C-alpha positions as CSV (number, residue, x, y, z in Angstrom):
1,M,-139.4,-32.0,17.8
2,K,-142.4,-30.2,15.7
3,L,-142.4,-26.6,17.0
4,T,-145.4,-26.0,15.0
5,V,-147.2,-28.6,17.4
6,V,-145.5,-26.8,20.5
7,H,-147.3,-23.6,19.5
8,E,-150.4,-25.4,19.0
9,I,-150.3,-26.9,22.4
10,I,-149.5,-23.3,23.7
11,D,-152.4,-21.9,21.9
12,S,-154.8,-24.6,22.8
13,Y,-153.8,-24.1,26.6
14,L,-154.5,-20.3,26.5
15,E,-157.9,-21.1,25.6
16,Q,-158.5,-23.8,28.2
17,I,-157.1,-22.2,31.2
18,P,-160.3,-20.4,32.2
19,H,-162.4,-23.6,31.8
20,L,-160.5,-26.3,33.3
21,D,-162.0,-29.0,35.6
22,Q,-161.1,-28.8,39.3
23,K,-159.7,-32.1,39.2
24,W,-156.5,-30.8,37.4
25,E,-155.8,-28.7,40.8
26,A,-154.4,-32.2,42.1
27,L,-151.4,-31.3,40.1
28,Y,-150.6,-28.5,42.2
29,E,-152.3,-29.7,45.3
30,Y,-149.6,-32.3,46.4
31,P,-146.6,-30.1,45.8
32,T,-148.3,-27.2,47.9
33,N,-148.9,-29.8,50.8
34,W,-145.4,-30.7,50.7
35,A,-144.1,-27.2,50.7
36,N,-146.3,-26.6,53.7
37,I,-144.7,-29.4,55.6
38,K,-141.1,-29.2,54.5
39,D,-139.7,-27.4,57.5
40,Q,-141.5,-29.6,59.8
41,S,-139.7,-32.5,61.7
42,L,-141.7,-35.5,59.9
43,S,-140.5,-38.8,59.1
44,I,-141.0,-39.7,55.2
45,K,-144.2,-41.8,56.0
46,E,-145.6,-38.7,57.9
47,Q,-144.6,-36.3,54.9
48,V,-146.0,-38.7,52.3
49,L,-149.4,-39.1,54.2
50,A,-149.6,-35.4,54.4
51,A,-148.6,-34.5,50.8
52,F,-150.5,-37.2,49.1
53,K,-154.1,-36.0,49.9
54,S,-156.4,-34.3,48.0
55,T,-159.8,-32.5,47.8
56,R,-159.9,-33.1,44.1
57,T,-159.0,-36.5,43.2
58,Q,-156.3,-39.2,44.5
59,R,-156.1,-41.0,41.1
60,L,-152.5,-39.6,40.4
61,W,-151.4,-42.2,43.3
62,K,-154.3,-44.4,44.1
63,R,-156.1,-46.7,41.7
64,E,-157.1,-50.3,41.5
65,R,-154.3,-52.2,41.9
66,Y,-152.0,-49.1,42.2
67,R,-151.4,-48.1,45.9
68,P,-147.7,-47.1,46.3
69,I,-148.3,-45.0,49.3
70,E,-149.8,-48.2,51.1
71,T,-146.6,-50.3,50.3
72,L,-144.4,-47.5,51.6
73,I,-146.3,-47.6,54.7
74,L,-145.8,-51.3,55.2
75,F,-142.2,-51.0,54.2
76,Y,-141.6,-48.1,56.8
77,D,-143.4,-50.0,59.7
78,E,-141.2,-52.8,58.9
79,D,-137.9,-51.3,58.4
80,P,-137.9,-47.4,58.5
81,E,-134.1,-47.0,57.9
82,I,-134.1,-48.7,54.5
83,V,-137.3,-46.5,53.3
84,Q,-135.5,-43.3,54.4
85,E,-132.4,-44.3,52.9
86,S,-134.1,-45.1,49.5
87,I,-135.9,-41.5,49.7
88,N,-132.5,-39.9,50.6
89,I,-130.8,-41.5,47.3
90,L,-133.8,-40.2,45.3
91,F,-133.5,-36.8,46.6
92,N,-129.7,-36.7,46.2
93,N,-129.3,-33.8,43.7
94,S,-125.6,-34.3,43.2
95,R,-126.2,-37.7,41.2
96,P,-128.0,-38.1,37.7
97,I,-131.6,-38.4,38.0
98,Q,-131.8,-41.5,36.1
99,D,-129.1,-43.4,38.3
100,R,-131.3,-42.1,41.4
101,I,-134.4,-43.6,39.9
102,D,-132.7,-46.9,39.2
103,S,-131.3,-47.2,42.6
104,F,-134.6,-46.2,44.3
105,R,-136.4,-48.6,42.3
106,Y,-133.9,-51.5,43.0
107,M,-134.4,-50.8,46.6
108,A,-138.0,-51.2,46.2
109,E,-137.4,-54.6,44.8
110,E,-135.3,-55.5,47.7
111,M,-138.1,-54.3,50.1
112,V,-140.6,-56.5,48.3
113,H,-138.1,-59.5,48.8
114,H,-137.4,-59.0,52.4
115,Y,-141.1,-58.1,53.3
116,K,-142.3,-61.3,51.6
117,K,-139.7,-63.4,53.6
118,S,-140.8,-61.7,57.0
119,H,-144.5,-62.1,56.0
120,P,-144.9,-65.4,53.8
121,N,-148.7,-65.0,53.5
122,S,-148.4,-61.6,51.9
123,I,-149.9,-61.0,48.5
124,I,-147.6,-58.3,47.7
125,A,-145.9,-59.0,44.5
126,D,-144.8,-55.4,43.5
127,A,-144.2,-52.3,45.4
128,N,-145.8,-50.2,42.6
129,W,-142.9,-47.8,42.8
130,D,-142.7,-47.1,39.1
131,V,-141.6,-43.8,37.2
132,Q,-144.9,-42.3,37.9
133,W,-144.4,-42.7,41.6
134,V,-140.9,-41.7,41.6
135,S,-142.0,-38.5,39.7
136,L,-144.7,-37.7,42.4
137,L,-142.1,-37.9,45.2
138,I,-139.5,-35.6,43.3
139,S,-142.2,-33.2,41.8
140,G,-143.6,-32.9,45.4
141,M,-140.2,-31.9,46.8
142,D,-139.1,-29.6,43.9
143,P,-142.1,-28.7,41.7
144,S,-140.0,-25.9,40.0
145,Q,-137.6,-28.6,38.7
146,Y,-139.4,-31.8,38.3
147,A,-142.7,-32.8,36.6
148,F,-145.3,-35.5,37.1
149,Y,-144.6,-38.4,34.6
150,H,-147.1,-40.3,33.0
151,Q,-146.2,-43.3,30.6
152,T,-149.2,-42.9,28.1
153,L,-148.7,-39.2,27.9
154,F,-144.9,-39.4,27.4
155,F,-145.5,-41.8,24.3
156,R,-148.4,-40.2,22.8
157,A,-146.9,-36.8,23.0
158,A,-143.5,-38.1,21.8
159,H,-145.4,-39.2,18.7
160,L,-147.1,-35.9,18.2
161,L,-144.1,-34.2,18.5
162,D,-142.1,-36.5,16.4
163,M,-139.4,-37.3,18.8
164,R,-136.6,-39.2,17.3
165,P,-136.0,-42.0,18.1
166,Q,-139.7,-42.7,19.4
167,P,-139.4,-43.9,23.0
168,Q,-140.1,-47.6,23.6
169,V,-139.6,-47.7,27.5
170,D,-140.3,-45.1,30.3
171,D,-137.4,-42.5,30.3
172,Y,-137.9,-39.6,32.8
173,E,-134.9,-37.8,31.3
174,R,-136.1,-37.5,27.9
175,Y,-139.5,-36.9,29.1
176,S,-138.2,-34.0,31.2
177,K,-136.7,-32.4,28.2
178,M,-140.0,-32.5,26.5
179,I,-141.6,-30.9,29.4
180,N,-138.9,-28.2,29.8
181,I,-139.5,-27.1,26.2
182,I,-143.2,-26.9,26.7
183,Y,-142.8,-25.1,30.0
184,N,-140.4,-22.2,28.5
185,F,-142.8,-21.7,25.8
186,L,-145.7,-21.4,28.5
187,E,-143.3,-19.1,30.4
188,N,-142.6,-16.9,27.4
189,K,-146.4,-16.3,27.0
190,D,-146.8,-15.8,30.6
191,L,-149.2,-18.6,30.9
192,N,-147.7,-20.3,33.9
193,T,-148.6,-17.2,36.0
194,Q,-152.0,-17.1,34.4
195,R,-152.4,-20.6,35.4
196,K,-151.3,-20.1,38.9
197,Q,-153.6,-17.2,39.4
198,S,-156.6,-19.2,38.1
199,L,-156.0,-21.7,41.0
200,P,-157.6,-21.3,44.5
201,S,-155.4,-18.9,46.6
202,R,-154.2,-21.8,48.9
203,L,-152.5,-23.2,46.0
204,H,-150.5,-20.2,44.8
205,K,-150.1,-18.2,47.9
206,S,-146.2,-18.3,47.4
207,A,-145.2,-16.0,44.4
208,N,-141.9,-18.0,44.3
209,V,-143.4,-21.3,43.8
210,N,-143.4,-22.6,40.0
211,F,-144.9,-25.7,38.9
212,K,-143.5,-27.7,36.0
213,N,-146.8,-29.4,36.1
214,T,-148.4,-26.5,34.1
215,A,-146.6,-28.2,30.9
216,V,-148.0,-31.6,32.0
217,E,-151.3,-30.2,32.0
218,A,-151.1,-28.4,28.8
219,L,-149.4,-31.4,26.9
220,A,-152.1,-33.8,28.5
221,L,-155.0,-31.4,27.2
222,Y,-153.6,-31.3,24.0
223,S,-152.8,-35.0,23.6
224,N,-156.2,-36.0,25.1
225,V,-154.7,-38.1,27.7
226,D,-156.6,-38.5,30.9
227,L,-154.0,-38.6,33.7
228,F,-156.8,-39.4,36.2
229,S,-158.1,-42.7,34.4
230,E,-157.9,-45.9,36.2
231,S,-156.3,-47.4,33.0
232,R,-152.8,-46.7,32.3
């Protein structure tokens, strides 16, 4: 990994923090929403609906032909136990993250299959439970450990940072290592704190909340990747 590029990312982010568009606050809004409901006795459907709403933009989880929340609601109304089981597997920190992602996405395929059997006229062909949606769930639950994933960002940043070998498919583990390196450099420069302080008070009222998404934001800005675009 090119450390010269990492330093450029950090320097660029330092300059941009005071001038960031409000849409970027969505990266901190959904984890804050989730933290606010964590201690409430809500179903996973209720948790998702409460967490994934935004006053800025919903483009991270809602675009044309990309509606993972809508499919979760459909599946939950059909069989809440299997949806809850899939979430429990995903949130089980005792297992390697890639195993959890693979199991979660396999269960999503099974849910699509069973739903189509019960609703033969349904046009659902895909749950849209991709790695991006996985990352939204796990980073919502634990924003200090997990970050939002975006495929274009991963591939472009890997090229800019000269990652070897270059990724050809989604790989949340490798992406996380990249994000952790950026995050640690931001932490050394105290930019994570600076970014939190620039957010509205409702998004940083807890001093103990750390957002790995600061590194995602810094990397996306430097890489010129629009996380909120309709295209992916």
